[in-house]
C-alpha positions in Angstrom: 119.5 29.7 -112.1 122.2 32.1 -111.9 121.9 35.2 -114.1 125.1 35.8 -116.3 127.0 39.0 -115.6 129.5 39.7 -118.6 132.3 42.2 -119.1 135.1 43.3 -121.3 137.6 44.4 -119.2 139.6 47.3 -121.3 143.2 48.1 -120.6 143.8 51.3 -121.6 147.1 52.6 -122.1 147.6 56.4 -121.2 150.9 57.4 -123.1 152.9 59.4 -120.9 156.2 61.0 -121.2 157.9 57.9 -119.4 155.8 54.9 -119.9 152.6 53.4 -120.5 149.6 53.5 -117.7 146.8 51.0 -118.1 143.8 53.1 -116.5 140.3 51.7 -115.8 136.9 53.3 -116.3 135.8 54.0 -112.8 137.1 53.4 -109.2 134.5 50.9 -108.9 135.8 49.0 -111.4 139.8 49.8 -110.0 138.8 48.5 -106.6 138.2 44.9 -107.8 142.3 44.9 -108.1 142.6 45.0 -111.6 146.2 46.6 -112.3 147.0 50.4 -112.4 150.6 50.1 -112.3 153.1 51.2 -114.9 153.6 48.4 -117.7 157.6 47.5 -117.6 157.8 48.2 -121.3 159.2 50.9 -122.9 156.9 53.5 -124.7 158.4 52.8 -128.0 157.5 49.4 -128.0 154.3 49.5 -126.5 151.3 51.5 -128.3 147.7 51.5 -128.1 145.3 51.1 -131.1 141.8 50.3 -132.0 141.2 47.6 -134.0 140.3 48.3 -137.7 136.7 48.8 -136.7 136.8 51.7 -134.1 133.3 50.7 -132.8 134.2 46.9 -131.7 133.9 45.7 -128.6 137.4 45.0 -127.8 140.8 46.8 -127.5 144.1 45.7 -128.2 147.3 46.1 -126.8 150.1 46.2 -129.3 154.1 45.1 -128.5 157.1 45.7 -131.0 157.9 42.1 -130.7 157.0 38.5 -129.7 159.6 39.2 -126.6 157.9 42.0 -125.7 154.7 40.4 -126.1 155.9 37.7 -123.9 157.0 40.6 -121.2 153.4 41.8 -121.4 151.9 38.6 -120.7 154.1 37.7 -117.9 153.5 40.9 -116.3 149.7 40.3 -116.0 150.5 36.7 -115.0 152.7 38.0 -111.9 150.0 40.5 -111.4 146.9 38.0 -111.2 149.1 35.5 -109.0 149.7 38.3 -106.5 145.8 38.3 -106.2 145.5 34.7 -105.9 144.7 33.9 -109.3 146.7 31.5 -111.5 146.6 32.1 -115.4 148.1 28.9 -117.1 148.6 28.3 -120.5 146.9 26.0 -122.5 149.5 24.7 -124.7 153.3 25.1 -125.0 153.2 27.7 -127.7 151.9 30.4 -125.3 149.2 31.1 -127.7 146.1 30.9 -125.0 145.5 31.1 -121.4 142.8 30.8 -119.2 141.9 30.9 -115.4 138.8 30.7 -113.0 138.8 32.0 -109.8 136.8 34.0 -107.4 137.4 37.6 -106.6 135.5 40.2 -104.6 132.3 38.4 -104.4 132.2 37.2 -108.0 133.2 34.0 -110.0 134.9 34.9 -113.2 136.9 33.3 -116.3 139.8 35.2 -117.8 141.2 34.1 -121.5 144.0 35.9 -123.1 144.5 35.2 -126.6 147.5 35.8 -128.2 146.6 35.4 -132.4 149.2 33.8 -134.5 150.8 36.0 -137.4 151.8 39.4 -137.6 150.1 42.9 -137.4 151.9 45.9 -139.5 155.6 46.1 -138.8 155.6 43.0 -136.6 153.4 44.2 -133.9 151.9 41.4 -131.8 148.3 41.5 -130.4 147.2 40.5 -127.1 143.3 40.9 -126.3 142.5 40.3 -122.9 138.8 39.5 -122.0 137.3 39.0 -118.4 133.7 37.2 -117.9 132.1 38.0 -114.3 129.5 35.2 -113.2 127.3 36.4 -110.8 126.5 34.8 -107.7 123.3 36.3 -106.9 119.9 35.0 -106.1 117.5 33.2 -109.0 115.7 36.4 -109.7 118.7 38.7 -110.0 118.6 39.8 -114.1 121.5 42.1 -114.2 123.5 42.5 -117.6 126.6 44.6 -117.4 127.6 44.4 -120.5 130.9 45.7 -122.2 132.8 47.9 -120.2 132.7 51.5 -121.3 135.7 53.3 -122.2 137.7 56.6 -121.3 139.5 59.3 -122.6 142.3 60.7 -120.7 144.7 63.3 -121.9 148.3 64.5 -120.9 150.3 67.6 -122.5 153.3 68.3 -123.7 155.0 70.9 -121.0 155.6 73.8 -122.9 152.4 76.0 -123.8 152.6 78.2 -126.9 150.8 81.6 -126.4 150.1 83.1 -129.6 148.6 86.4 -128.5 149.5 88.6 -125.5 146.8 89.1 -122.7 143.9 91.2 -123.5 142.2 93.1 -120.6 138.4 92.9 -121.0 135.9 94.5 -118.7 132.4 94.4 -118.0 131.6 95.9 -121.6 132.7 92.6 -122.9 134.9 91.5 -125.8 136.4 89.2 -127.8 139.8 87.6 -128.2 140.9 85.6 -131.3 143.9 83.4 -131.5 146.7 84.3 -133.8 149.5 82.1 -135.2 149.7 79.2 -137.3 148.4 76.6 -135.0 145.4 73.9 -136.2 143.1 76.3 -133.9 144.3 79.7 -135.5 141.4 82.0 -135.7 139.4 80.7 -132.5 137.7 83.2 -130.7 136.8 83.5 -127.2 133.8 86.3 -126.6 133.2 87.3 -123.1 129.7 88.8 -123.3 128.7 92.3 -122.3 127.8 92.4 -118.4 128.7 88.8 -117.8 131.8 89.9 -115.4 132.0 92.4 -112.6 135.5 93.5 -112.4 138.0 93.5 -115.4 140.1 90.7 -116.2 143.1 89.6 -118.6 142.3 86.8 -121.0 145.0 84.9 -122.5 144.3 82.5 -125.5 147.1 80.2 -126.7 147.5 76.5 -127.7 149.4 73.5 -126.6 150.0 69.9 -128.0 148.4 67.1 -126.1 148.0 63.4 -126.4 144.9 61.3 -125.1 144.3 57.8 -124.6 141.6 55.9 -125.9 140.6 59.1 -128.2 138.4 58.8 -131.5 140.4 58.9 -134.6 139.1 62.6 -135.6 140.1 64.1 -131.9 142.3 67.2 -132.5 145.8 67.0 -130.7 145.9 70.9 -130.6 144.4 72.3 -127.3 143.0 75.8 -126.9 144.5 77.1 -123.7 142.5 79.8 -122.1 143.4 81.7 -118.8 140.9 84.2 -117.6 143.5 84.6 -114.1 141.1 82.0 -112.4 138.4 84.3 -112.4 135.0 82.3 -111.6 132.5 84.8 -111.3 130.8 84.6 -114.6 127.0 85.4 -114.8 126.5 84.2 -118.6 128.8 81.9 -120.1 131.9 82.5 -122.4 131.3 81.7 -126.1 134.1 80.0 -127.5 134.1 79.5 -131.3 136.6 77.0 -133.5 136.7 75.9 -137.1 136.0 72.1 -137.2 135.9 71.5 -141.0 137.2 73.0 -144.3 135.3 71.3 -146.8 131.3 70.8 -147.2 131.9 66.9 -146.5 133.8 67.8 -143.3 131.2 70.0 -142.4 128.6 67.3 -142.2 130.0 65.7 -139.4 129.1 67.4 -136.0 131.7 68.3 -133.6 132.2 67.5 -130.1 134.0 70.2 -127.9 135.7 68.7 -124.7 137.6 70.5 -121.9 140.6 68.4 -119.5 139.3 68.5 -116.0 142.2 68.5 -113.1 142.3 64.6 -113.1 143.3 64.7 -116.6 139.8 63.3 -117.8 137.7 64.7 -120.9 134.4 66.4 -120.2 131.9 67.5 -122.9 130.4 70.8 -123.2 127.5 72.4 -124.3 127.3 73.0 -128.0 125.4 76.2 -128.4 125.3 76.3 -132.4 127.1 74.8 -135.2 127.4 76.9 -138.6 128.3 74.1 -141.3 128.5 76.9 -143.8 131.5 78.0 -142.1 132.5 74.9 -140.9 132.7 76.2 -137.3 130.8 75.6 -134.1 130.5 77.8 -130.8 130.5 76.1 -127.6 129.9 77.5 -123.6 132.1 77.6 -120.9 131.7 79.1 -117.3 135.7 78.7 -116.8 139.1 78.4 -118.4 140.7 75.1 -119.2 142.1 73.2 -122.2 139.5 72.9 -124.8 139.3 70.8 -128.2 137.0 68.9 -130.3 136.4 65.6 -132.2 133.9 64.9 -134.8 130.8 62.5 -134.0 131.1 59.1 -136.6 127.4 58.4 -137.8 125.2 57.2 -135.3 124.8 54.0 -137.2 128.6 53.1 -136.9 128.3 52.7 -133.1 127.5 49.4 -131.2 124.1 48.5 -131.1 124.1 49.0 -127.5 126.2 51.0 -124.6 125.6 51.0 -121.0 127.2 53.6 -118.2 126.0 51.1 -115.7 124.1 54.1 -114.1 120.6 52.6 -112.9 117.8 54.9 -111.6 116.9 52.6 -108.8 120.0 52.8 -107.4 121.8 55.9 -108.4 119.4 58.3 -109.1 117.4 60.6 -106.3 114.4 58.7 -104.3 112.8 61.9 -103.8 110.8 63.0 -106.6 110.8 66.3 -108.7 107.5 66.9 -109.4 106.1 69.0 -106.2 109.4 68.7 -104.5 109.6 70.6 -101.1 111.4 73.6 -102.4 111.6 74.4 -106.0 107.8 74.0 -107.3 108.6 74.7 -110.5 111.0 71.7 -110.6 115.0 70.7 -109.6 115.3 68.8 -112.5 118.5 69.9 -113.6 120.2 70.1 -110.6 118.8 66.4 -109.8 120.1 65.2 -113.0 123.6 67.0 -112.8 124.1 65.8 -109.3 123.0 62.4 -109.6 125.3 62.3 -112.4 128.4 63.5 -110.4 127.7 61.3 -107.3 127.6 58.4 -109.4 131.0 59.5 -111.2 132.9 61.1 -108.1 131.2 59.7 -104.9 129.9 56.0 -105.7 132.4 53.8 -103.9 132.0 50.9 -106.3 130.3 50.2 -109.5 127.9 47.3 -107.8 127.3 49.1 -104.7 125.0 51.1 -102.9 124.2 54.3 -104.6 122.2 57.9 -104.1 118.8 56.4 -104.0 119.4 54.3 -100.8 121.7 57.1 -99.0 120.6 60.2 -97.2 116.8 59.4 -96.5 116.8 58.2 -93.0 117.3 61.7 -90.9 114.4 63.9 -90.8 115.3 67.8 -91.4 112.0 69.0 -90.8 108.5 69.5 -92.5 107.3 71.3 -95.5 105.3 74.6 -94.5 102.4 73.9 -96.8 102.1 70.2 -96.0 103.4 69.0 -92.5 102.8 65.2 -93.7 105.8 66.1 -95.9 108.8 64.9 -94.2 112.0 67.0 -95.6 114.8 64.5 -95.7 118.5 65.2 -96.6 117.8 64.1 -100.0 115.5 67.2 -100.0 118.2 69.5 -98.9 120.6 67.5 -101.1 118.2 68.4 -104.4 117.4 72.0 -103.5 121.2 72.9 -103.0 122.3 71.3 -106.2 119.6 73.1 -107.9 120.6 76.6 -106.2 124.1 75.6 -107.6 123.0 75.4 -111.1 120.1 78.0 -111.1 122.0 80.5 -113.2 123.4 77.7 -115.4 119.6 76.1 -116.2 118.4 79.6 -116.6 120.6 80.2 -119.4 119.7 76.9 -120.8 116.1 77.5 -120.6 116.2 81.1 -122.2 118.4 79.7 -125.3 117.1 76.5 -125.5 116.2 77.7 -129.3 120.0 77.5 -130.0 121.5 74.7 -128.1 122.7 71.9 -130.1 121.5 73.7 -132.9 122.2 74.4 -137.1 122.7 78.0 -137.5 122.5 79.8 -141.0 122.5 83.6 -141.7 119.5 84.6 -143.7 119.3 87.5 -146.8 120.2 90.4 -144.0 123.0 88.4 -142.2 120.8 87.7 -139.0 121.3 84.1 -137.5 118.4 81.7 -137.8 118.7 78.5 -135.8 116.9 75.0 -136.8 116.3 72.4 -134.9 118.9 69.4 -134.8 117.4 66.5 -132.9 119.9 64.2 -135.2 122.9 66.0 -133.8 121.5 65.7 -130.0 121.1 62.0 -130.7 124.3 61.3 -132.0 126.1 63.4 -129.1 123.8 61.1 -126.9 125.1 57.8 -128.5 128.6 59.1 -128.3 128.9 60.3 -124.8 127.1 56.7 -123.5 129.8 54.8 -125.8 132.6 56.7 -124.0 131.2 55.6 -120.5 129.3 58.4 -118.9 125.7 59.4 -118.4 124.8 62.4 -120.5 122.5 65.2 -119.2 119.5 65.7 -121.8 117.4 68.6 -122.0 113.6 67.9 -123.6 111.5 70.5 -124.8 108.0 70.7 -126.4 106.5 72.8 -129.2 106.0 76.2 -129.4 102.1 75.3 -128.7 103.0 73.3 -125.5 106.3 75.3 -124.3 108.3 73.4 -121.5 111.5 72.1 -120.8 112.7 69.0 -118.8 116.1 67.6 -117.8 116.8 63.8 -117.9 119.8 61.9 -117.6 120.4 59.4 -120.3 122.4 56.3 -118.9 122.1 53.4 -121.7 120.9 53.0 -125.3 120.0 50.0 -127.6 118.8 49.5 -130.7 115.2 48.3 -131.2 114.8 47.8 -135.1 115.8 50.8 -137.0 115.4 53.2 -133.9 117.4 54.0 -130.8 116.0 53.5 -127.4 118.0 55.5 -124.9 116.8 55.0 -121.3 116.7 57.8 -118.7 116.7 58.9 -115.1 113.7 61.0 -114.9 113.7 62.8 -111.7 109.9 63.1 -112.2 109.8 59.4 -111.8 112.4 58.5 -109.1 113.4 54.6 -109.0 111.7 53.9 -112.5 114.3 52.0 -114.5 112.0 51.6 -117.5 111.6 55.4 -118.8 113.2 55.6 -122.1 113.4 58.2 -125.2 112.8 56.7 -128.7 114.4 58.4 -131.5 113.9 57.5 -135.1 116.8 58.6 -137.2 114.8 58.5 -140.6 112.6 61.2 -139.3 114.7 62.8 -136.6 111.7 62.6 -134.2 111.4 61.4 -130.9 108.8 60.1 -127.9 109.0 59.7 -124.4 107.4 56.7 -122.5 106.4 59.0 -119.7 104.5 61.8 -121.4 101.7 62.3 -123.7 102.3 63.0 -127.1 102.9 66.7 -127.7 104.1 68.0 -124.4 107.7 67.1 -124.5 108.5 65.6 -128.0 110.0 68.8 -130.2 113.2 68.7 -129.4 116.4 67.1 -127.8 119.4 68.7 -126.4 122.6 67.8 -124.6 124.0 69.5 -121.9 127.7 69.0 -121.7 128.9 68.5 -118.2 132.1 70.3 -118.6 130.2 73.6 -119.2 129.6 74.4 -115.6 132.3 74.5 -112.7 129.9 72.6 -110.4 132.2 69.8 -108.7 133.7 71.9 -105.8 130.3 73.0 -105.0 128.6 69.5 -105.2 131.4 68.2 -102.9 130.7 70.7 -100.3 126.9 69.7 -100.3 128.2 66.0 -100.0 130.1 67.1 -97.2 127.7 69.0 -95.4 125.0 65.9 -95.7 127.8 63.6 -94.3 127.6 66.0 -91.3 123.9 65.8 -91.6 124.3 69.6 -91.9 125.3 70.1 -88.9 126.8 74.1 -87.9 126.3 74.8 -91.6 122.8 76.2 -91.4 122.4 79.8 -91.1 119.3 81.2 -89.5 117.2 83.3 -92.3 113.6 84.6 -91.5 111.1 86.7 -93.3 109.7 89.3 -90.9 107.2 91.1 -93.4 104.7 88.4 -93.9 103.3 85.3 -92.5 103.2 82.2 -94.1 100.1 81.9 -96.5 99.4 85.6 -95.5 96.6 87.2 -97.7 97.2 90.7 -99.3 95.0 92.4 -101.9 97.9 94.0 -103.9 99.7 93.0 -107.1 103.4 93.5 -105.5 104.5 93.5 -101.9 107.6 94.0 -100.1 109.5 90.9 -98.4 111.7 92.0 -95.6 113.7 89.9 -93.6 116.8 89.1 -91.5 120.1 86.8 -91.7 122.0 85.7 -88.8 125.3 84.0 -89.2 126.6 84.9 -85.6 126.3 81.7 -84.1 127.9 79.6 -86.9 131.1 82.0 -88.2 131.1 84.4 -85.1 130.4 87.3 -87.5 127.7 88.5 -90.0 128.5 87.0 -93.4 126.5 87.8 -96.8 126.3 90.6 -99.0 123.3 90.2 -101.1 119.8 88.2 -101.4 118.2 86.6 -104.6 114.1 85.6 -104.3 113.2 83.6 -107.2 109.3 83.0 -107.8 108.0 79.8 -109.1 108.1 81.2 -112.9 111.8 81.5 -112.3 112.3 85.2 -112.4 115.1 86.4 -110.0 114.9 89.7 -108.0 118.0 90.8 -106.1 119.0 92.9 -103.2 121.9 93.8 -101.0 121.8 92.9 -97.1 122.3 95.7 -94.9 123.9 95.5 -91.2 126.2 96.8 -88.8 128.3 93.3 -88.8 127.1 92.3 -85.3 123.2 92.3 -85.3 121.5 90.2 -88.0 121.7 91.7 -91.3 118.5 92.9 -93.0 116.7 92.7 -96.3 113.9 94.3 -98.2 112.8 93.6 -101.6 109.7 94.2 -103.5 108.1 91.0 -105.7 105.3 91.0 -108.0 102.1 89.2 -106.9 99.4 87.3 -109.3 96.0 86.3 -108.1 96.0 83.3 -106.2 99.2 81.6 -104.8 102.3 83.2 -105.0 105.7 81.0 -103.9 109.1 82.5 -103.2 112.6 81.0 -102.4 115.2 83.0 -100.9 119.0 82.5 -101.3 121.7 84.1 -99.7 125.3 84.7 -101.2 128.5 86.0 -99.9 131.4 86.8 -101.8 134.9 85.6 -100.6 138.6 87.0 -100.6 138.8 85.5 -104.3 135.5 87.5 -105.6 134.0 84.4 -106.0 130.1 84.2 -105.3 128.9 81.4 -102.7 125.9 80.6 -101.6 125.0 80.0 -97.5 122.9 77.0 -96.8 119.7 78.5 -94.9 117.2 76.7 -92.3 114.6 78.3 -94.8 114.5 75.2 -96.9 110.9 75.6 -98.1 109.1 78.0 -100.6 107.4 80.9 -98.7 103.6 81.6 -99.8 101.9 85.0 -99.9 97.7 84.8 -101.3 97.0 87.7 -103.3 93.0 88.6 -104.0 94.4 91.0 -107.0 92.2 90.7 -110.2 93.9 88.5 -112.4 96.2 89.7 -115.1 95.4 90.3 -118.7 99.2 91.6 -119.3 101.8 91.6 -116.6 105.4 92.6 -117.4 108.3 92.3 -115.0 111.9 93.7 -115.6 115.0 93.2 -113.8 118.7 93.9 -114.6 122.2 93.7 -113.2 125.0 96.0 -111.9 124.2 99.4 -113.1 121.0 101.2 -112.3 118.9 102.9 -113.9 116.7 101.1 -116.4 113.3 102.0 -117.2 110.1 99.9 -118.7 107.6 101.2 -120.9 104.5 99.7 -122.3 102.4 101.6 -125.2 98.8 100.2 -125.4 96.8 100.5 -128.7 95.5 104.0 -128.0 98.9 105.3 -128.2 99.3 106.1 -124.3 102.4 104.8 -122.5 103.0 103.8 -119.0 106.3 105.2 -117.6 108.2 106.4 -115.0 106.6 110.2 -115.6 103.2 108.6 -116.2 102.4 105.5 -114.3 99.0 105.2 -115.1 97.2 105.3 -118.7 93.6 106.1 -118.9 92.5 102.6 -119.8 94.0 101.3 -116.4 97.6 100.2 -117.2 100.0 100.6 -114.1 103.5 101.0 -114.0 104.2 100.3 -110.1 107.5 101.9 -109.4 110.5 103.6 -111.0 113.6 101.9 -109.2 116.6 104.1 -109.5 119.2 102.5 -107.0 119.1 98.6 -107.3 118.3 95.9 -109.7 114.6 96.3 -110.4 111.8 95.1 -110.5 109.7 97.2 -112.0 106.2 96.0 -113.3 103.5 96.7 -115.7 100.0 95.4 -115.0 96.8 95.1 -116.7 93.9 93.2 -114.9 90.7 92.1 -116.2 89.4 95.0 -114.0 91.0 97.4 -116.4 90.0 98.4 -119.9 91.6 95.8 -122.4 92.0 96.3 -126.2 91.6 92.9 -127.4 93.7 91.4 -130.1 95.3 94.8 -130.4 99.2 95.3 -129.8 100.9 96.2 -126.8 104.4 97.4 -127.3 106.9 96.8 -124.7 110.4 98.3 -124.6 113.0 99.4 -122.3 115.5 102.6 -121.8 119.0 102.8 -120.0 118.4 106.3 -118.5 121.8 106.2 -116.6 124.4 104.1 -115.5 128.4 103.9 -115.9 128.3 100.9 -118.0 126.8 98.1 -120.0 124.0 96.0 -117.9 122.2 92.9 -118.8 118.4 92.7 -118.5 115.8 90.1 -118.1 112.1 91.1 -119.2 109.4 88.5 -118.3 106.1 89.0 -120.2 102.7 87.1 -119.1 99.6 87.4 -121.2 95.9 85.9 -120.4 96.8 84.6 -116.8 94.4 81.7 -115.9 93.0 81.3 -119.3 93.5 78.5 -121.8 95.4 81.3 -123.7 98.0 82.1 -121.1 101.7 82.2 -122.0 104.7 83.4 -120.7 108.1 84.3 -122.4 111.1 85.7 -120.9 113.6 88.4 -123.1 117.3 88.7 -122.1 119.8 90.6 -123.4 122.3 93.5 -122.7 122.2 97.3 -122.9 125.7 99.5 -123.3 124.7 103.4 -123.9 122.4 105.3 -121.6 121.0 108.8 -122.0 119.1 110.4 -119.6 118.0 113.4 -122.2 116.6 110.7 -124.6 113.8 109.1 -122.2 110.6 110.2 -124.0 108.3 107.4 -125.3 108.8 106.1 -128.5 112.3 107.2 -128.6 115.2 105.3 -130.3 118.8 104.9 -130.4 121.6 103.0 -128.5 119.8 103.6 -125.2 116.6 101.6 -126.1 115.8 98.3 -126.9 112.4 97.2 -128.2 111.2 94.2 -126.7 108.0 92.7 -128.0 104.5 93.3 -128.9 101.7 91.2 -127.1 98.2 90.8 -128.2 95.8 89.7 -125.6 93.3 87.3 -126.4 89.7 87.8 -125.8 88.3 85.5 -123.5 84.8 87.4 -123.1 83.5 87.6 -126.3 83.3 91.1 -125.8 86.0 92.7 -128.1 87.0 96.5 -127.4 
């Protein structure tokens, strides 16, 4: 028996300056022949509104008079007749219309109802519903459900700038929106060391209208201009007041921006301050920004579907143990699958990413010759490369995103888990028609994070079942998250209890500017990556080579001459499987292959590294080169296992120094690299970006369960620099853990470098206590 596929066709009116445009959800729907021309009715005679319950499945077109309603119906009659569909009235009163036919491979029925009576100032209501009846096989079981909706923006022509431009350099700064607009007092903060050059930052307001927007959507947009700068190493933080009453502050805000197509994209919320009625969201780019507040989760329909399906639209390649990034490419894969579904899939019911880019062999894995590298492997790796910095920001600050923030008695911020905010955001995003990127994290006892893509939800009893595309389970349409509003807890079907069941976050698609880069990936994939892959070689080691030290220097060459007619490339980043990033500049003569040399840390056993090459174009944008080294590079080390291992890296301005003081009061630093217990600081890097390492191994004297204090000092430099300190303790034991600390430091003082010093040029990082695994306390 044929399965029934039903869909409500929503004719959305975009109010523009000249008329009303019915806009459908996706190109896949649009290709079925539904109208996208301008309705020939004057703007003041046609309005678009929700029904009284804003979460009902049907939407309405309202006309100013019965004659106008007749014109509207006649328009649709003419449109359908042009496509071979006869729309007949069932009675002389023109109160009911219906038609049947076949279009684009489907049988369908159309009914147009004109309810009798009047609706507020003689506005007449026309409800249009389309039902598609599938003609597939007997075992076909597809339910499309009600079509998602879409928000689209249009703006007044004039932008009101409330304040003059403010020049911001790499020391960072905050611009506050003045004036008397609804967003007055909003701030835009450029973090310290997040830009490489000074830029003019201008903040203003513009009035806008939105089609199919929530009633709470602000019509005032914050207009941010940063001179088209795109090289942010850390996102801007934008703070807006969303509520002025205690009651209003109980609703969670949703930040959005308007893309180049006029569509609304959600942003990543960093935290919400209910007491102040403000929230802060993150952005790597300038745009038009505004917000709305979420309705309570139980006010949404019992189900909503974006029509994404993992077995059609996800990667066929598995994330766990993927060819390139051994730590996982989940964020890149989730975000790319969403992008492809929205921007590159030809039709809603057609072939998606899953069945594409798998038929050509691009190579084999270096550590497993039976593992064939396909185009999807390269796409997944490149997608993760493009989102590497963004996902690192998310991981390093995961305790804040979608959080509630309060100030303690000392005025310091404290963050609280807000799974209810995240779940509400997921349901809201799916209601408005797009898959939602979701972060899931484990508790402190079992730290870890993973990125998935929510594509459908349904209410199951009192809980919400959120179906997800999980890159760890390719092609599996039955992975889901169960969220309980009563307890604010959740569980995942694919994971054991206690592993990833502590915290939900939502990753706003609009925070990251990856659309151009993702299109480049598809363009290259469609050309089978021909003439786009440059030659990258490691010359210092062979794959899998064994060394006895706890560090080594990787040297290599990059040759772009055959592809570009010249040597292109400014610097190299080498990432280890813990996510640490080490950076060095390329050197060369412009004709022969460029060279690089970079020291990297080694732990006992297998050490995997991935090399990424960047060039800077004429606009100052940092772009990645696609290389033929699309796999991890393996170094085996026989060094003793680490009890404490610390890695320091920084950006822009040398020289930063690492200090580790043991319980005996001895400090390993650049003047005294060894302590009597065997703790060792390996190098004093004065000319690049690190790394510097401190190592204490099982072969050294260890003060078990006693504190080792870690700090850093800014010795010299011309400006602020960001830093990253990764600390690993009890390697290879059940007590092993790793933590990364990031921040920035502005002041430098070469005369204040003695251990135990303090002041603006010092940063205390943490104190670690190695756990005795031998039973012999020191």
